[in-house]
C-alpha positions in Angstrom: -44.0 131.9 -200.7 -43.0 135.6 -200.3 -43.2 135.2 -196.5 -41.0 132.2 -196.6 -38.4 133.9 -198.8 -38.5 137.0 -196.4 -38.0 134.7 -193.4 -35.0 132.9 -195.0 -33.5 136.3 -196.0 -33.9 137.5 -192.4 -32.3 134.4 -191.0 -29.3 134.8 -193.4 -28.9 138.4 -192.4 -29.0 137.6 -188.7 -26.5 134.8 -189.2 -24.2 137.1 -191.1 -24.4 139.7 -188.4 -23.6 137.1 -185.7 -20.7 135.7 -187.8 -19.3 139.2 -188.3 -19.5 139.9 -184.5 -17.9 136.6 -183.7 -15.0 137.4 -186.1 -14.6 140.9 -184.5 -14.7 139.4 -181.0 -11.8 137.0 -182.0 -9.6 138.9 -184.4 -10.1 142.7 -184.3 -8.0 144.9 -182.0 -10.0 147.3 -179.8 -9.1 151.0 -179.7 -10.9 151.6 -176.4 -11.5 149.6 -173.2 -14.4 150.2 -170.7 -14.1 148.1 -167.5 -17.2 148.1 -165.3 -16.8 146.6 -161.8 -19.9 145.9 -159.7 -18.2 145.7 -156.3 -19.5 142.7 -154.4 -21.6 141.6 -157.4 -21.7 137.8 -157.6 -24.0 135.8 -159.9 -26.9 136.2 -157.4 -26.6 140.0 -157.2 -26.5 140.1 -161.0 -29.5 137.8 -161.2 -31.7 140.4 -159.4 -31.6 142.5 -162.6 -33.7 139.8 -164.2 -36.4 139.7 -161.4 -36.7 143.2 -160.1 -37.1 145.4 -163.1 -39.3 145.5 -166.2 -36.7 146.0 -168.8 -34.4 143.3 -170.2 -31.1 143.5 -168.3 -28.0 144.6 -170.2 -26.3 141.3 -169.2 -28.3 139.6 -172.0 -26.3 141.6 -174.6 -23.1 139.7 -173.9 -22.2 136.6 -175.9 -18.8 135.9 -174.2 -18.8 135.0 -170.5 -16.1 133.6 -168.3 -15.4 133.1 -164.6 -12.5 134.3 -162.4 -11.1 133.0 -159.2 -10.0 135.7 -156.8 -8.0 134.7 -153.8 -5.3 137.2 -152.7 -1.7 136.3 -151.6 -2.4 136.4 -147.9 -5.9 134.8 -147.5 -8.5 132.7 -149.2 -11.1 135.4 -149.6 -10.2 138.8 -151.2 -11.1 142.3 -150.3 -11.7 145.0 -152.9 -8.2 146.5 -152.7 -6.4 143.2 -153.6 -9.2 142.4 -156.1 -8.9 145.7 -158.0 -5.1 145.7 -157.8 -5.2 142.3 -159.6 -7.3 143.8 -162.3 -5.3 147.0 -162.6 -1.7 145.7 -162.4 -1.9 142.0 -163.2 -0.3 141.2 -159.8 -2.0 139.2 -157.1 -1.4 141.0 -153.8 -2.4 141.1 -150.1 -5.7 142.4 -148.8 -5.7 146.2 -148.4 -3.0 146.6 -151.1 -3.5 149.6 -153.5 -1.5 149.3 -156.8 1.3 147.5 -155.1 2.4 143.8 -155.2 2.8 141.5 -152.2 6.1 143.1 -151.5 4.6 146.6 -151.5 6.4 147.4 -154.7 4.4 149.9 -156.9 3.3 148.3 -160.1 2.2 150.1 -163.3 -1.6 150.0 -163.8 -3.4 149.6 -167.1 -4.7 153.1 -166.7 -1.1 154.4 -166.4 -0.1 152.3 -169.4 -2.9 153.7 -171.5 -1.9 157.2 -170.6 1.7 156.5 -171.5 0.5 155.4 -174.9 -1.3 158.7 -175.4 -4.8 157.5 -174.6 -7.3 159.4 -172.5 -8.3 157.8 -169.2 -11.2 158.0 -166.7 -12.3 156.7 -163.3 -15.9 156.8 -161.9 -17.3 155.4 -158.7 -20.3 155.7 -156.4 -17.9 155.6 -153.5 -15.3 158.1 -152.7 -12.8 158.3 -155.6 -10.2 157.4 -153.0 -11.9 154.1 -152.2 -10.2 150.8 -152.8 -11.4 150.0 -156.3 -11.0 153.4 -158.0 -7.7 154.1 -156.1 -6.2 150.9 -157.4 -6.1 152.3 -160.9 -4.2 155.5 -160.2 -2.6 155.3 -156.8 0.1 153.2 -155.1 0.0 152.9 -151.3 0.5 150.0 -148.8 -3.0 150.2 -147.3 -6.4 151.2 -148.5 -7.0 153.1 -145.3 -4.5 155.8 -146.5 -7.2 157.9 -148.1 -5.4 161.2 -147.5 -2.3 159.9 -149.3 -4.4 158.5 -152.1 -6.0 161.9 -152.6 -2.6 163.5 -152.6 -1.6 161.3 -155.5 -4.6 162.0 -157.8 -3.6 165.5 -159.0 -0.4 164.2 -160.7 -2.0 161.0 -161.8 -2.7 160.6 -165.5 -6.5 160.7 -165.1 -8.4 162.9 -167.5 -11.9 162.5 -166.1 -13.1 161.4 -162.7 -16.4 161.4 -160.9 -17.4 160.3 -157.4 -17.4 161.3 -153.8 -14.6 162.2 -151.4 -14.4 165.9 -151.0 -13.3 165.5 -147.3 -10.1 163.8 -148.5 -9.2 166.8 -150.7 -10.4 169.9 -148.9 -11.4 169.1 -145.3 -8.2 167.4 -144.3 -6.7 167.2 -140.8 -3.4 168.4 -142.2 -5.0 171.6 -143.6 -3.9 171.0 -147.2 -6.3 171.7 -150.0 -5.9 169.3 -152.9 -8.8 170.9 -154.8 -6.3 173.7 -155.4 -3.7 171.1 -156.5 -6.2 169.6 -158.9 -6.8 173.0 -160.5 -3.1 173.6 -160.7 -2.7 170.3 -162.6 -5.3 171.4 -165.2 -8.6 170.1 -163.8 -11.8 171.9 -164.1 -13.5 170.9 -160.8 -17.1 170.8 -159.9 -18.2 170.0 -156.4 -21.9 170.8 -156.8 -23.3 168.9 -159.7 -22.5 166.5 -162.5 -22.9 169.3 -165.1 -21.8 168.7 -168.6 -20.2 171.8 -170.2 -21.7 173.3 -173.3 -18.5 172.4 -175.0 -15.6 170.3 -173.7 -12.2 172.0 -173.3 -9.9 169.3 -174.5 -6.9 171.2 -173.1 -8.3 170.6 -169.7 -9.1 167.6 -167.4 -12.5 167.2 -165.6 -13.1 166.2 -162.0 -16.4 165.9 -160.2 -16.4 165.4 -156.4 -20.1 165.4 -155.3 -20.2 164.1 -151.8 -18.2 164.3 -148.6 -17.3 160.6 -148.7 -19.4 158.1 -150.6 -22.2 159.1 -152.9 -25.8 158.8 -151.5 -27.6 155.5 -151.9 -30.0 155.1 -154.8 -32.8 155.0 -152.1 -31.5 158.4 -150.9 -31.9 160.1 -154.2 -28.6 159.6 -156.1 -30.6 159.5 -159.3 -28.8 158.7 -162.6 -25.3 159.8 -161.5 -23.6 156.6 -162.5 -25.1 156.1 -166.0 -24.9 159.8 -166.7 -21.2 160.1 -165.5 -20.4 157.0 -167.7 -22.0 158.6 -170.7 -20.3 162.0 -170.0 -16.9 160.3 -169.6 -17.3 158.4 -172.9 -18.3 161.5 -174.7 -15.3 163.4 -173.4 -12.7 160.6 -173.6 -13.7 159.3 -177.0 -12.5 162.4 -178.8 -8.9 161.2 -178.2 -7.7 159.7 -181.6 -5.5 157.3 -179.7 -8.4 155.7 -177.8 -9.3 155.6 -174.1 -9.4 153.5 -171.0 -12.3 154.0 -168.6 -13.1 152.2 -165.3 -16.6 152.5 -163.8 -17.5 151.1 -160.4 -20.9 150.4 -159.0 -19.4 150.6 -155.5 -22.5 150.2 -153.3 -23.6 146.8 -154.4 -21.0 145.7 -152.0 -22.2 148.0 -149.2 -25.7 146.5 -149.5 -24.2 143.0 -149.2 -22.3 143.9 -146.0 -25.6 145.2 -144.6 -27.5 142.1 -145.7 -30.0 144.5 -147.3 -31.6 143.0 -150.3 -33.4 146.1 -151.4 -30.2 148.1 -151.2 -28.5 145.6 -153.5 -31.3 145.4 -155.9 -31.5 149.2 -156.5 -27.7 149.5 -156.9 -27.6 146.6 -159.4 -30.4 148.2 -161.4 -28.4 151.5 -161.4 -25.2 149.6 -162.5 -27.2 147.9 -165.2 -28.0 151.4 -166.7 -24.3 152.2 -166.7 -23.5 149.0 -168.6 -26.2 150.0 -171.1 -24.5 153.3 -171.6 -21.2 151.6 -172.3 -22.7 149.0 -174.6 -24.7 151.5 -176.6 -21.5 153.4 -177.4 -19.6 150.2 -178.1 -22.2 149.0 -180.6 -22.1 152.2 -182.5 -18.3 152.6 -182.3 -17.2 149.1 -183.2 -13.8 149.6 -181.7 -14.6 149.3 -178.0 -14.1 146.3 -175.7 -16.5 146.4 -172.8 -15.8 144.1 -169.8 -18.1 143.7 -166.8 -17.2 141.8 -163.7 -16.8 142.1 -159.9 -13.9 141.9 -157.5 -15.7 139.4 -155.3 -19.2 138.5 -153.9 -20.5 140.1 -150.7 -23.0 138.6 -148.3 -23.2 135.1 -149.5 -26.5 136.2 -151.1 -29.1 133.7 -152.3 -32.4 134.3 -154.0 -34.4 131.9 -151.8 -37.9 130.7 -151.9 -40.0 132.8 -149.5 -41.8 131.4 -146.5 -45.3 132.5 -146.0 -47.2 131.5 -142.8 -44.5 128.9 -142.0 -44.8 127.3 -145.4 -42.3 127.5 -148.2 -43.7 129.0 -151.4 -42.1 129.1 -154.8 -44.1 132.0 -155.9 -42.0 134.7 -154.2 -38.3 135.4 -153.9 -36.7 136.3 -150.6 -33.1 137.5 -150.7 -31.1 135.8 -147.9 -27.5 136.0 -146.7 -25.0 133.7 -145.1 -22.4 136.3 -144.0 -21.8 140.0 -143.5 -18.5 139.7 -145.2 -17.2 138.5 -148.6 -17.4 135.0 -150.0 -15.0 132.9 -152.1 -17.4 132.1 -155.0 -16.1 132.4 -158.6 -17.2 135.6 -160.3 -18.7 136.0 -163.8 -16.9 138.1 -166.5 -18.9 139.5 -169.4 -17.2 140.8 -172.5 -18.4 142.5 -175.6 -16.6 143.9 -178.7 -13.1 143.3 -180.2 -11.2 140.8 -178.2 -14.2 139.6 -176.2 -13.7 136.0 -177.0 -10.5 136.0 -175.0 -12.5 136.4 -171.8 -14.2 133.0 -172.1 -13.2 130.2 -169.7 -12.1 130.0 -166.1 -9.0 131.9 -164.9 -7.5 134.0 -162.1 -8.6 137.5 -161.4 -5.2 139.0 -162.3 -5.5 137.3 -165.7 -8.1 139.9 -166.7 -5.2 142.4 -166.8 -3.3 140.2 -169.2 -6.4 139.4 -171.3 -6.9 143.2 -171.7 -3.3 143.6 -172.9 -3.7 140.7 -175.3 -6.8 142.1 -176.8 -5.1 145.5 -177.2 -1.9 143.8 -178.4 0.3 145.8 -176.1 
């Protein structure tokens, strides 16, 4: 009888917790937003997290899931620039556009809006920080290939914390300009050697980490825990702002593995991205005021987790990652949301609607 009463009490507590979370996900306004983008990560890439690691994937922690459609204004299949610009500005644009609409008019990004409201902001990527996705949150140029111009815009941009690669666009430029000096002049404490957390944050300063000439090394080349550690460091620094923060984190190289049709590359990058999601969710669970959104700009490679063929016979005992293209595909992309406002992200919608849904959740 005691065991039965204990079981009933446990069920009631769990139901109460679930009901409380559902109410928070619907009605409560978040203070902070963490947007994690797995570049090129379609449903198949995400599914590798369930088959190629021992731990339970972070994706199981989400109760609110939607899908977004992502064509740009000038094509059927999007690139990362148009995809990220849709997220950051709410405007669909042409492939290669960075923070501008289809008429090349600069549009305010959600990061810039957050900064204007007094919030702290951050951008993290395993690519160069000037690459299409991170750039779309702080820069405005006509073409993603304008990396030198994107770098030139970063010092004056309202970014309080950034981490990634791209030193060559700041200090080894053909025009001889040194934008590391410019970053220091704008109040950044720069580190180009290691992701080293200071003994104590100086909140009168901004922090920048440029740790590779261009993109960061692959996971298979020894990148280590850069992405989850940078995510945790950024949250630790930005969360001291009483007005809240906006943070964008990109697992950039899931896409690169897709372009290379390299299943092992993708798997290791997804596992790394999964750790960064855990870092965000662990904070959000304790904080109670943080909306976490995980999605991708598009799928890359037309990847499938196919039944392997052994000695000319198909077997259902083993998975063999296969690909249909070296480019992107038009498949709809999952959106995972946790925290206050998460319920708004259920359903099927356009990629630029994610911008509006974030504003709705924040009630801006």
